C-alpha positions as CSV (number, residue, x, y, z in Angstrom):
1,M,173.1,-57.8,-101.8
2,M,172.0,-55.9,-98.7
3,T,168.3,-56.5,-98.2
4,T,167.8,-54.8,-94.8
5,T,168.1,-51.0,-95.0
6,N,167.2,-48.1,-92.7
7,A,164.0,-47.6,-94.7
8,I,162.9,-51.2,-94.3
9,R,163.8,-51.1,-90.5
10,K,161.8,-47.9,-90.0
11,L,158.7,-49.3,-91.8
12,E,158.9,-52.6,-90.1
13,G,159.3,-50.9,-86.7
14,M,156.1,-49.0,-87.5
15,G,154.3,-52.3,-88.2
16,I,153.8,-51.5,-91.9
17,A,153.4,-54.4,-94.2
18,L,155.9,-54.4,-97.1
19,E,157.4,-56.8,-99.6
20,V,161.1,-56.5,-100.4
21,R,162.3,-57.4,-103.9
22,T,165.8,-57.3,-105.2
23,Y,167.5,-57.3,-108.6
24,E,171.1,-56.9,-109.8
25,P,171.6,-53.1,-110.4
26,D,173.2,-51.9,-113.6
27,E,175.4,-48.8,-113.0
28,D,174.7,-47.7,-116.6
29,D,170.9,-47.8,-116.1
30,L,169.6,-46.9,-112.6
31,S,166.2,-45.9,-113.9
32,A,162.8,-46.9,-112.4
33,G,162.0,-48.3,-115.8
34,R,164.8,-50.9,-115.5
35,A,163.7,-51.7,-112.0
36,A,160.1,-52.3,-113.3
37,A,161.4,-54.6,-116.0
38,E,163.7,-56.5,-113.7
39,L,160.8,-57.0,-111.1
40,D,158.1,-57.6,-113.8
41,L,156.0,-54.7,-112.6
42,D,153.9,-52.1,-114.4
43,P,156.3,-49.1,-114.9
44,G,153.6,-46.7,-113.5
45,R,153.6,-48.6,-110.2
46,V,157.4,-48.1,-109.7
47,F,158.0,-44.7,-108.2
48,K,161.3,-42.8,-108.2
49,T,162.3,-40.4,-105.4
50,L,163.9,-37.2,-106.5
51,V,165.5,-34.5,-104.3
52,A,164.7,-30.8,-104.9
53,R,165.1,-27.5,-103.2
54,C,162.3,-25.0,-102.9
55,D,162.9,-21.2,-102.8
56,G,166.7,-21.8,-102.7
57,R,166.7,-23.3,-99.2
58,D,164.0,-25.9,-98.3
59,V,164.9,-29.5,-99.3
60,V,161.9,-31.6,-100.3
61,L,161.6,-35.2,-101.7
62,A,159.3,-35.9,-104.6
63,C,158.0,-39.4,-105.3
64,I,156.7,-39.8,-108.9
65,P,156.0,-42.7,-111.4
66,G,159.1,-43.8,-113.2
67,P,157.9,-43.1,-116.7
68,E,157.0,-39.5,-115.8
69,E,159.0,-36.4,-115.0
70,L,158.8,-34.0,-112.1
71,D,156.9,-30.8,-112.7
72,L,158.9,-28.3,-110.5
73,K,156.2,-25.7,-110.5
74,R,153.6,-28.1,-109.2
75,L,156.0,-29.4,-106.6
76,A,156.7,-25.9,-105.3
77,A,153.0,-25.1,-105.2
78,A,152.2,-28.3,-103.4
79,I,154.3,-27.2,-100.4
80,G,153.4,-23.5,-100.6
81,R,156.6,-22.3,-102.2
82,K,157.3,-20.1,-105.3
83,K,159.8,-22.2,-107.1
84,A,161.7,-25.5,-107.0
85,E,164.8,-26.8,-108.6
86,M,166.5,-30.2,-108.6
87,V,169.5,-30.4,-106.2
88,H,172.8,-31.1,-107.9
89,L,173.7,-34.8,-107.9
90,S,176.7,-34.1,-105.7
91,E,174.3,-32.9,-102.9
92,V,172.1,-36.0,-102.9
93,R,174.2,-38.2,-100.7
94,P,175.2,-35.5,-98.2
95,L,171.5,-34.4,-97.8
96,T,169.8,-37.8,-97.8
97,G,172.4,-40.4,-97.0
98,Y,171.4,-42.2,-100.2
99,V,173.2,-42.6,-103.5
100,R,171.7,-41.9,-106.9
101,G,169.5,-44.8,-107.9
102,G,168.9,-45.7,-104.3
103,V,167.1,-42.7,-102.8
104,S,164.2,-43.9,-100.7
105,P,161.2,-41.7,-99.6
106,V,161.7,-43.2,-96.2
107,G,164.6,-42.9,-93.7
108,A,166.7,-40.0,-95.1
109,R,169.2,-38.3,-92.9
110,K,166.6,-35.7,-92.0
111,D,162.8,-35.8,-92.1
112,Y,162.4,-33.8,-95.3
113,P,158.9,-33.1,-96.5
114,L,157.7,-35.7,-99.0
115,V,155.2,-35.1,-101.8
116,L,153.8,-38.2,-103.3
117,D,152.2,-38.0,-106.8
118,E,148.5,-38.5,-106.6
119,S,148.7,-41.3,-109.2
120,A,150.0,-43.6,-106.5
121,L,146.5,-43.7,-105.1
122,A,145.3,-45.7,-108.1
123,Y,147.3,-48.7,-106.9
124,D,146.9,-51.0,-103.9
125,R,150.7,-51.1,-103.6
126,I,153.5,-49.1,-105.2
127,C,157.1,-49.9,-105.5
128,V,159.8,-47.5,-104.1
129,S,163.5,-47.7,-103.4
130,A,164.3,-49.3,-100.1
131,G,167.4,-47.1,-99.9
132,S,170.0,-49.2,-101.7
133,R,170.5,-49.8,-105.4
134,G,168.7,-52.9,-106.5
135,V,166.5,-53.1,-103.4
136,Q,162.9,-52.1,-103.8
137,M,159.9,-52.4,-101.5
138,L,156.2,-52.7,-102.3
139,L,153.8,-51.1,-99.9
140,A,150.4,-49.4,-99.8
141,P,150.5,-45.7,-100.7
142,A,148.5,-44.9,-97.6
143,D,151.2,-46.6,-95.5
144,L,153.9,-44.6,-97.2
145,Q,151.9,-41.5,-96.5
146,R,151.4,-42.4,-92.9
147,A,155.1,-43.3,-92.4
148,T,156.4,-40.1,-93.9
149,G,153.7,-37.6,-93.4
150,A,153.7,-37.2,-97.2
151,K,151.5,-34.7,-98.9
152,V,149.6,-36.1,-102.0
153,A,149.4,-33.8,-105.0
154,R,149.7,-34.0,-108.8
155,I,153.4,-33.2,-109.3
156,A,154.3,-35.4,-112.3
157,R,153.8,-34.9,-115.9
158,E,154.3,-37.1,-119.0
159,R,157.8,-37.2,-120.1
160,T,158.3,-34.9,-123.1
161,A,160.2,-36.1,-126.2
162,M,163.7,-34.9,-126.5
């Protein structure tokens, strides 16, 4: 399994301390919840990175706790836009260079704005994708913010029952 990725190289090149952890990915369950279970971490500490488009044009990355869902209105407001929508799955790789289940908040093809959910600040370290399925990295939220220029805002909400 590849354990050196563009995201890891970028962070290490900036002198940011991180811990890389790996697990065997399951193509049928690429969720942050599974990553948390495999890595024996609190699910609220494992953040997923989602790709959205605001006002029909501006791509933005949103990093939220695995058990929660993205509040698109809050995301749009956080970057001063009127509305946000998730990009279609077929657009994720061309836009970011990452595949579903391996989108990292660091090292995408372009430097898209990143909004990090404020709940990250409750942890000394959070876990995010390192840019490959089954490869995660733990780092301080402040270091992630510094590396990406992330804006911190409340953009997540509890998952609603289906």
